[in-house]
N, C-alpha and C positions, 0 to 999 in steps of 0.2 A: 856254085852262085850263089852270093851271100845278102841275106837283106838290105835293099839298103835305109840307112841312119832315117828314120822320120822324127826331129822334135816335139814334135806335136804328138805324138802316140803317147809318149811319156807322158806330156802334160796332160792328157786326156784320161789319161790312166789312175794320177794321181787324183785331179780333179774326181774323179768318179770314186775311188777310196773315201776322201772327204765327205761326199756325202753320203756315204752307206755311213760311217762314222758319224755324222750331222743328225741321220735317220734315226740312227739306234738312238744316239744319246737321247734326243728329242722325245720321241717315244717313250723310254723308258721313265723321262721325268715327267709327261704326259700321266702316264695311267699309275704313277704314284705320287699322281693330285699336286704335281709342284706348278702346271697351269694355271691360271686364273681364271680361264674361259676362251671363247673359240670365239668366232663371228662367219655366221650361215650366211653364204652370196644372196645379195639381194638384186633385183632390179627394181629402177623407178621409173614410173614413164606416168605421159599425163594426155588426157582428154578435156576437152570442153567442159565435160559434165563432172570428172572426177580425177583424182591423184589413187594410181594404183602401184601398191609395194608385192614384190613376187620374191619371199625369199625363200632357198632352196632347202630343207631340213627333212632328211626321210626319216622313218622311223619313230615318230613322236606320235605321244596320241592328242587329238585335240585339248582335252581339260589339261593337257600338261605347258601350256603356253599360257603367258600373263603378260596381256596386252595394255599398257596405259597409254590414252593423252592426258597432257599436263600441260596447259599453259599453250605453248608453242614446239612441243616437243611429245612423239610416237617414239615406247622405247617397247622395246621386244623382247622376253626373255624366258629363260625353262632353261629345261636339262635334258639332255640325251643319253640312257643308261643300259646297258648288255650285259646280263648277267655273263660272269665270264666261268669257264669249268675250268677247277684246277689242275683238272688230271691232261686241261689240254694243252700247252708247250706252244705261243707264238710264234712262227717263221717271220712273221712282217703283221704289223700294225697299222693299216692306213687312217680306218673310221675312228672321226674325233668323237669321244664322250665328252661327258661332264656337260656344267654348268655354258651358257652362253650369251650374249645379250647384245644386242643392236638400239640404235637411237639413232632418227630422222629428225630432221629442223620441218616444222609445218607451214608452208605460208602463210599467211592471215588468211586466207579468203577458204579456210578448210571449215566443214561443220562438224565438229565434235558429236554430235551427238549420234550423226549419221554413219560414222565408221562402223563398216561391216566384214569381219575375217572367216575364211571358207578355207580351210584343210584338207586336199584331198591329193591321193599317189603321192607325197611328199613334197608336197608342194602349199604353204602357207600365202595365200593372196588376200591380201588388206585393200578394200577400196575405201578411198576418204572423198565423201563425195565437198563438191565445191559448195559455197554459199548464191545463192542464187543475184545476182547486181539487180538491184532495180533496175527500168531501163528510166533514166531520170531525163525531164525536159528544161532544154533552157529557159532563163526566167528572167527577160532586160532590167536592172534596178535603173530607178532614177538617182543620178545625183540632183541634191536640193543645193 
């Protein structure tokens, strides 16, 4: 009894082959310094008092980050590197190395002087405190 022909099996096999070729090409290009950088994933959330950014970027030292608040932009950049041993031949290389950069537009109610950053267990947490809004009282204005 023969196998029943499944046209999707050939399509899936072809797709897997293309994916392997693409992965190998990008990996080689990346390690030869061909990519201008990469973007670590980020979560942004907000509470009543502050905005929090969580940047997932393992393998860094805290002093290797360059974080700046300029105008209404917060930029985070740095470079992650790991020495490669010439005697090792990589069969797979998925850990991104090299320079990275992220930029975020800040709302107008952020206090740039109160921004704090903490890096622990591969997670960079940046806290952007909001400017406390003064409680305003309605004042009637008489028109003459």
